[in-house]
C-alpha positions as CSV (number, residue, x, y, z in Angstrom):
1,X,118.4,33.1,-171.6
2,X,117.0,32.0,-175.1
3,X,118.4,29.8,-177.9
4,X,118.4,32.9,-179.8
5,X,119.8,35.1,-177.5
6,X,122.5,32.4,-177.0
7,X,123.0,32.3,-180.5
8,X,123.6,36.2,-181.1
9,X,126.3,36.3,-178.6
10,X,128.2,34.0,-180.8
11,X,129.8,36.6,-183.4
12,X,132.8,36.2,-185.4
13,X,135.1,37.1,-182.9
14,X,133.8,34.9,-180.3
15,X,133.9,31.7,-182.7
16,X,137.7,32.8,-183.9
17,X,138.5,33.0,-180.1
18,X,136.6,29.8,-179.1
19,X,138.1,27.7,-182.0
20,X,141.8,29.0,-181.3
21,X,141.8,27.9,-177.7
22,X,139.4,24.7,-177.7
23,X,139.4,23.1,-181.0
24,X,142.3,20.8,-182.8
25,X,142.7,21.5,-186.4
26,X,143.6,18.7,-188.8
27,X,147.2,18.4,-190.1
28,X,148.0,21.7,-188.6
29,X,150.5,23.4,-186.0
30,X,147.6,24.8,-183.6
31,X,149.7,28.1,-182.9
32,X,149.8,29.0,-186.6
33,X,145.8,28.0,-187.1
34,X,143.8,31.4,-187.5
35,X,140.7,30.0,-189.3
36,X,138.1,32.4,-190.7
37,X,134.7,31.9,-189.2
38,X,132.0,31.2,-192.0
39,X,128.7,32.3,-191.8
40,X,126.9,30.1,-194.3
41,X,126.9,28.8,-198.2
42,X,124.7,28.0,-200.9
43,X,125.5,26.3,-204.2
44,X,128.9,26.7,-205.1
45,X,129.5,29.7,-203.0
46,X,129.9,30.1,-199.0
47,X,130.7,33.4,-197.2
48,X,132.3,34.8,-193.9
49,X,130.9,37.0,-191.3
50,X,132.2,40.2,-193.1
51,X,130.5,39.4,-196.4
52,X,133.4,38.1,-198.5
53,X,131.7,35.5,-200.8
54,X,134.1,32.7,-202.0
55,X,133.4,30.4,-205.0
56,X,134.1,26.9,-203.6
57,X,136.7,25.5,-206.3
58,X,137.3,22.8,-204.0
59,X,134.1,21.6,-202.8
60,X,135.6,22.2,-199.4
61,X,137.4,18.8,-198.8
62,X,136.2,17.4,-202.5
63,X,133.1,16.3,-200.7
64,X,130.0,18.8,-201.4
65,X,129.3,17.7,-204.9
66,X,125.9,18.7,-204.4
67,X,127.0,22.0,-203.0
68,X,126.5,24.1,-199.9
69,X,122.7,23.6,-198.5
70,X,120.9,22.0,-201.2
71,X,117.1,22.2,-200.1
72,X,116.4,18.8,-201.0
73,X,119.2,17.6,-199.0
74,X,118.3,19.6,-196.1
75,X,114.9,18.8,-195.9
76,X,115.7,15.2,-196.1
77,X,118.0,15.2,-192.9
78,X,114.9,17.3,-191.3
79,X,112.4,14.7,-192.1
80,X,114.4,11.8,-190.9
81,X,115.5,13.3,-187.6
82,X,111.6,14.2,-187.0
83,X,111.1,10.4,-187.9
84,X,114.2,8.5,-186.2
85,X,117.6,10.3,-185.1
86,X,119.0,6.6,-184.5
87,X,118.7,2.9,-183.9
88,X,121.4,0.6,-183.9
89,X,122.9,-1.4,-186.6
90,X,121.6,-4.7,-185.7
91,X,118.2,-3.7,-186.6
92,X,116.6,-3.2,-190.2
93,X,115.9,0.2,-190.8
94,X,114.2,2.1,-193.9
95,X,117.0,4.6,-195.1
96,X,119.8,1.9,-194.6
97,X,118.0,-0.7,-196.8
98,X,116.7,2.1,-199.2
99,X,120.3,3.6,-199.5
100,X,122.0,0.0,-200.0
101,X,119.7,-0.9,-202.6
102,X,120.1,2.2,-204.3
103,X,123.8,1.5,-204.1
104,X,123.2,-2.0,-206.0
105,X,121.5,-0.1,-208.7
106,X,124.2,2.8,-209.3
107,X,127.4,1.0,-208.9
108,X,128.9,-0.8,-211.8
109,X,129.1,-4.4,-212.5
110,X,128.0,-7.0,-210.0
111,X,128.6,-4.7,-207.1
112,X,125.5,-5.8,-204.7
113,X,126.0,-5.7,-201.0
114,X,127.3,-2.4,-198.9
115,X,128.7,-1.6,-195.2
116,X,128.1,1.9,-194.4
117,X,130.4,3.6,-192.0
118,X,131.2,7.4,-190.9
119,X,133.5,8.0,-193.8
120,X,136.4,6.8,-196.1
121,X,138.8,5.9,-193.7
122,X,136.5,3.7,-192.0
123,X,135.5,2.0,-195.2
124,X,139.1,1.1,-196.3
125,X,139.6,-0.3,-193.0
126,X,136.6,-2.7,-193.2
127,X,137.6,-3.5,-196.9
128,X,141.1,-4.6,-196.0
129,X,139.8,-6.8,-193.1
130,X,137.1,-8.2,-195.2
131,X,139.7,-9.0,-198.1
132,X,142.2,-10.7,-195.6
133,X,139.1,-13.0,-194.2
134,X,137.9,-13.8,-197.4
135,X,141.3,-14.6,-199.1
136,X,143.0,-16.0,-195.9
137,X,146.4,-13.7,-197.0
138,X,147.8,-10.9,-195.2
139,X,149.8,-8.6,-197.6
140,X,148.1,-5.3,-199.0
141,X,149.7,-3.9,-202.3
142,X,148.9,0.2,-202.4
143,X,150.8,2.8,-204.3
144,X,153.0,5.8,-203.4
145,X,150.9,8.4,-204.2
146,X,148.0,7.7,-202.5
147,X,145.7,8.7,-199.6
148,X,143.3,6.5,-198.1
149,X,142.6,7.9,-194.6
150,X,144.2,8.8,-191.2
151,X,143.3,6.0,-188.9
152,X,145.7,3.3,-188.5
153,X,145.3,0.9,-191.3
154,X,144.2,3.6,-193.7
155,X,147.2,5.9,-192.9
156,X,149.4,2.3,-193.2
157,X,148.0,2.0,-196.9
158,X,148.6,5.6,-197.5
159,X,151.7,6.6,-199.4
160,X,152.0,10.2,-198.9
161,X,154.1,11.8,-196.0
162,X,151.7,12.2,-193.7
163,X,152.1,8.5,-193.3
164,X,155.5,9.2,-192.1
165,X,154.5,11.0,-188.8
166,X,152.1,7.7,-188.0
167,X,155.1,5.2,-188.3
168,X,155.4,2.6,-187.3
169,X,152.4,1.3,-188.8
170,X,150.6,-2.1,-188.9
171,X,152.8,-4.4,-191.2
172,X,151.6,-6.0,-194.3
173,X,151.6,-3.2,-196.9
174,X,153.7,-3.4,-200.1
175,X,154.2,-0.5,-202.4
176,X,154.3,0.0,-206.1
177,X,154.7,3.2,-208.3
178,X,152.0,5.1,-209.7
179,X,151.2,5.6,-213.4
180,X,152.3,9.3,-213.3
181,X,152.8,9.8,-217.0
182,X,154.4,13.0,-216.9
183,X,157.3,12.2,-214.3
184,X,157.1,8.3,-214.6
185,X,159.4,6.9,-212.1
186,X,160.4,4.2,-214.8
187,X,161.5,6.7,-217.4
188,X,158.4,6.2,-219.5
189,X,160.2,3.6,-221.9
190,X,157.7,2.0,-224.5
191,X,156.1,-0.1,-223.4
192,X,156.5,1.1,-220.0
193,X,155.8,-1.6,-217.2
194,X,154.8,1.2,-214.6
195,X,152.1,3.0,-216.8
196,X,150.7,-0.4,-218.4
197,X,150.4,-1.5,-214.8
198,X,150.2,-5.4,-214.7
199,X,153.8,-5.6,-215.7
200,X,154.8,-3.6,-212.7
201,X,152.5,-5.4,-210.1
202,X,153.5,-8.8,-211.6
203,X,157.3,-8.0,-210.7
204,X,156.3,-6.9,-207.4
205,X,154.5,-10.2,-206.8
206,X,157.3,-12.3,-207.8
207,X,159.2,-10.7,-204.8
208,X,156.5,-10.8,-202.4
209,X,154.8,-14.2,-203.1
210,X,151.8,-13.4,-204.8
211,X,149.7,-16.1,-202.6
212,X,150.5,-13.9,-199.8
213,X,148.9,-10.8,-201.3
214,X,145.1,-10.7,-200.4
215,X,144.2,-7.3,-202.4
216,X,145.3,-4.4,-204.2
217,X,144.1,-1.0,-203.1
218,X,144.2,1.8,-205.6
219,X,142.5,5.1,-205.8
220,X,140.9,4.8,-209.1
221,X,142.2,8.6,-210.0
222,X,144.7,9.9,-207.7
223,X,143.2,12.8,-205.9
224,X,145.1,14.5,-203.0
225,X,148.6,13.5,-204.6
226,X,148.6,15.0,-208.0
227,X,145.4,14.4,-209.3
228,X,146.5,11.7,-211.9
229,X,144.0,9.7,-214.0
230,X,145.7,6.2,-215.3
231,X,146.7,6.0,-218.9
232,X,144.1,3.9,-221.2
233,X,144.4,0.0,-220.3
234,X,146.1,0.5,-217.0
235,X,143.2,-0.3,-214.9
236,X,142.2,-3.6,-217.4
237,X,145.8,-4.8,-216.7
238,X,145.7,-4.5,-212.7
239,X,142.4,-6.2,-212.7
240,X,143.7,-9.1,-215.2
241,X,146.8,-9.7,-213.1
242,X,144.8,-9.5,-209.9
243,X,142.3,-12.2,-211.5
244,X,145.6,-14.2,-212.4
245,X,146.6,-14.6,-208.6
246,X,143.2,-14.8,-207.1
247,X,143.9,-11.2,-205.5
248,X,141.4,-8.8,-204.7
249,X,140.9,-5.6,-206.4
250,X,139.7,-2.8,-204.2
251,X,139.1,0.6,-205.8
252,X,139.1,3.8,-203.4
253,X,136.6,6.3,-204.8
254,X,136.1,8.6,-202.1
255,X,137.1,11.4,-204.1
256,X,136.3,10.4,-207.5
257,X,132.9,8.4,-207.2
258,X,129.6,10.2,-207.7
259,X,129.9,11.8,-210.8
260,X,133.3,13.8,-209.8
261,X,134.8,12.4,-213.1
262,X,131.6,13.0,-215.1
263,X,130.5,9.6,-214.9
264,X,128.8,7.9,-211.9
265,X,132.0,6.4,-210.8
266,X,135.5,7.0,-212.1
267,X,136.2,3.1,-212.7
268,X,133.0,3.8,-215.2
269,X,135.4,5.6,-217.7
270,X,137.9,2.6,-218.1
271,X,134.9,-0.4,-218.0
272,X,136.5,-2.0,-214.8
273,X,134.5,-3.3,-211.7
274,X,136.5,-3.8,-208.7
275,X,135.8,-6.5,-206.0
276,X,135.0,-3.9,-203.4
277,X,134.0,-0.3,-204.1
278,X,135.1,2.4,-201.4
279,X,133.1,5.8,-201.3
280,X,132.1,8.6,-199.2
281,X,132.6,12.2,-199.6
282,X,130.1,12.6,-202.7
283,X,128.1,10.1,-201.7
284,X,126.3,12.3,-199.7
285,X,128.2,15.6,-199.9
286,X,129.2,15.2,-196.8
287,X,126.0,16.9,-195.1
288,X,126.4,13.9,-192.5
289,X,129.3,11.6,-191.7
290,X,128.9,8.7,-194.5
291,X,131.2,6.1,-196.1
292,X,130.4,2.8,-198.0
293,X,132.2,-0.5,-198.7
294,X,130.1,-2.1,-201.6
295,X,131.5,-5.7,-202.9
296,X,130.5,-7.8,-205.4
297,X,128.1,-10.8,-205.5
298,X,131.0,-13.2,-205.0
299,X,132.0,-11.6,-201.6
300,X,128.2,-11.2,-201.0
301,X,128.0,-15.3,-201.2
302,X,130.8,-15.4,-198.9
303,X,129.4,-13.3,-196.2
304,X,126.2,-15.1,-196.3
305,X,127.9,-18.2,-194.8
306,X,130.8,-16.6,-193.0
307,X,130.7,-13.7,-190.0
308,X,131.8,-10.2,-190.9
309,X,134.5,-9.3,-188.4
310,X,133.8,-5.2,-188.4
311,X,131.3,-2.6,-187.3
312,X,130.7,0.6,-186.0
313,X,128.0,2.0,-183.4
314,X,127.3,4.8,-186.2
315,X,127.3,2.1,-189.0
316,X,124.5,2.8,-191.4
317,X,123.4,5.7,-189.3
318,X,119.6,6.5,-190.2
319,X,120.7,10.5,-190.7
320,X,123.4,9.7,-192.9
321,X,121.8,7.0,-194.9
322,X,118.6,9.2,-195.6
323,X,120.9,11.9,-196.9
324,X,122.3,9.3,-199.2
325,X,119.3,8.4,-200.4
326,X,118.4,11.9,-201.2
327,X,121.6,12.5,-202.7
328,X,121.4,9.7,-205.5
329,X,118.0,10.9,-205.9
330,X,119.0,14.5,-206.7
331,X,121.8,13.2,-209.0
332,X,119.3,11.6,-211.0
333,X,116.3,14.2,-210.9
334,X,118.6,17.0,-211.5
335,X,121.1,15.4,-214.1
336,X,124.4,16.0,-211.9
337,X,126.5,13.4,-213.7
338,X,125.5,15.3,-217.1
339,X,126.4,18.7,-215.7
340,X,129.7,17.5,-214.4
341,X,130.5,16.2,-217.7
342,X,129.7,19.3,-219.5
343,X,131.1,21.9,-217.2
344,X,134.3,19.6,-216.9
345,X,134.6,20.1,-220.8
346,X,134.1,23.9,-220.3
347,X,136.7,23.7,-217.4
348,X,139.1,21.9,-219.6
349,X,138.8,24.1,-222.5
350,X,139.3,27.4,-220.1
351,X,142.6,25.8,-218.6
352,X,144.0,24.5,-222.0
353,X,143.5,28.5,-223.1
354,X,145.6,29.5,-219.9
355,X,148.4,27.1,-220.8
356,X,148.9,28.8,-224.2
357,X,149.3,32.3,-222.1
358,X,151.3,31.0,-218.9
359,X,154.7,29.2,-219.2
360,X,154.6,27.9,-215.6
361,X,151.7,25.4,-216.7
362,X,153.7,22.2,-217.6
363,X,150.0,19.9,-217.7
364,X,146.8,19.6,-217.3
365,X,145.2,16.6,-216.3
366,X,141.8,15.2,-215.3
367,X,138.3,14.2,-215.8
368,X,135.1,15.9,-215.4
369,X,135.1,18.2,-212.6
370,X,138.3,16.6,-211.3
371,X,141.3,18.7,-213.0
372,X,144.7,19.5,-212.1
373,X,147.3,21.9,-213.2
374,X,150.8,20.9,-212.6
375,X,153.1,24.2,-212.6
376,X,156.8,24.1,-213.4
377,X,159.8,26.5,-213.3
378,X,160.4,25.2,-217.1
379,X,158.5,23.1,-219.5
380,X,161.4,21.6,-221.2
381,X,163.0,20.1,-218.4
382,X,159.7,19.7,-216.1
383,X,161.4,21.0,-213.0
384,X,158.5,21.6,-210.3
385,X,157.4,25.1,-209.4
386,X,158.1,23.9,-205.7
387,X,160.0,20.9,-204.3
388,X,158.1,17.4,-203.4
389,X,156.8,17.9,-200.0
390,X,158.0,21.5,-199.6
391,X,157.7,23.6,-196.8
392,X,158.0,27.3,-195.5
393,X,160.0,29.6,-198.2
394,X,160.4,26.6,-200.5
395,X,156.4,26.3,-200.9
396,X,156.0,29.9,-200.8
397,X,154.9,30.4,-204.6
398,X,152.3,27.8,-204.3
399,X,151.0,29.6,-201.3
400,X,151.0,33.0,-203.1
401,X,148.9,31.6,-205.8
402,X,146.3,30.3,-203.1
403,X,146.2,33.4,-201.3
404,X,146.0,35.7,-204.2
405,X,143.0,33.7,-205.8
406,X,141.2,33.6,-202.1
407,X,141.8,37.5,-202.3
408,X,139.8,37.5,-205.4
409,X,136.9,35.3,-204.2
410,X,138.3,32.0,-205.7
411,X,138.8,29.1,-202.9
412,X,141.5,26.7,-204.4
413,X,143.5,23.7,-203.0
414,X,147.2,22.8,-204.0
415,X,149.3,20.1,-202.9
416,X,153.1,20.0,-203.8
417,X,153.3,21.7,-207.4
418,X,149.5,20.8,-208.4
419,X,146.8,23.0,-208.3
420,X,143.4,20.8,-207.6
421,X,140.4,22.2,-209.5
422,X,137.4,20.5,-208.0
423,X,134.0,22.5,-207.9
424,X,130.8,21.4,-206.8
425,X,129.1,19.5,-209.6
426,X,126.1,22.0,-209.5
427,X,128.1,24.6,-210.8
428,X,126.9,26.6,-213.9
429,X,128.9,27.9,-216.8
430,X,129.1,31.5,-215.5
431,X,131.1,30.4,-212.5
432,X,133.5,28.5,-214.5
433,X,134.3,31.2,-216.3
434,X,134.5,33.4,-213.4
435,X,137.0,30.8,-211.9
436,X,139.2,30.7,-215.1
437,X,139.4,34.2,-215.2
438,X,140.8,34.7,-211.7
439,X,143.3,32.0,-212.4
440,X,144.6,33.7,-215.5
441,X,145.3,36.6,-213.3
442,X,146.6,34.8,-210.4
443,X,149.0,32.2,-212.2
444,X,151.2,35.3,-213.2
445,X,152.6,34.6,-209.9
446,X,153.7,31.4,-211.0
447,X,155.3,32.6,-214.2
448,X,157.1,35.2,-212.4
449,X,158.3,32.8,-209.9
450,X,159.6,30.6,-212.7
451,X,161.0,33.4,-214.5
452,X,163.2,34.2,-211.5
453,X,164.3,30.7,-210.3
């Protein structure tokens, strides 16, 4: 039997059956999984075997910044596969070296050396380990509304409820509240210690002993857990407090990096440079598993004199690094960051118009093509449309909105009571307007649910 003959036997039904019986899906009750077989994709769209097309308004897992099947990305991976599929991380290899040099060029400030991993979780794991070695300290401060990955150390730093099922987790993580101005845990007095950043961190350090804290790790813009851009001055205040106590600042830009916010990196919006920057997802649009830990000149100097106790078999995988090189070249040539900024403004204008017509919209927030719509039962009380961490019937209104949008060809993502709108950065004006029109229709479900609550 030829390869083409084998391929022809894998129709949608066979794929669905094999997937159901043999594949374990992330974060799912396997008995309830009924995954749709997908036949292909191009640009901002993908489609199933029945010919149903979907506008990918979440870039799959907020990673396909360059969209589906970008021809230059595919060509770069094919060319590298023909040249060298793999060589161990103990050798110098062109795509690995070239990507590291490009990372030093595009990342902010004095960020210099990079360690390449298979994804964001592994990059965060290595960043924490390195921070502990560099400082000689053990504790890490992380936020509650955070997600840093599913591996042991990364899930320990994660604040969202997925952490609960991994407990007990490795020790040494201390939590702080988030600058969630719409629902500030401190009641948002003026000035607000939580939303200012530094004062809240200072108080925690007072109780924890700042000389025991190696690092503060933050998502520059919180992604999954509410899409929360920090208010002006917040990151600068955190940076200053870290510097005061000799604590390293790690910014997790797995979602927010590489043009997602309308700048190359989310921290560019705030003129703050971390000691360690974590990237993945948009680094190469997920075409091959890849993440990066990029460190500043001071840590680079430390690494020249001290051993780095970290590694992976697939660290700096040639195919992955080649796709990363191609991605940065494409972003520069096709002005992807500029398009993200321009299309982000168009999307925001459309969402602002929806807020005038839909009383269930409590707040719209975000940067570039990283936008969130928080839905409420009542604007005056700000009661969420569904409760925090809702499941079953309590979560039904959000599930109904996502399902109705998909039926009309718009693929959305929701977490708690927030719709996350994160299309590929290559998207055009026509598709932005199409998405806003579908949202206008399906948000009627939220309005009705709020009115009958």
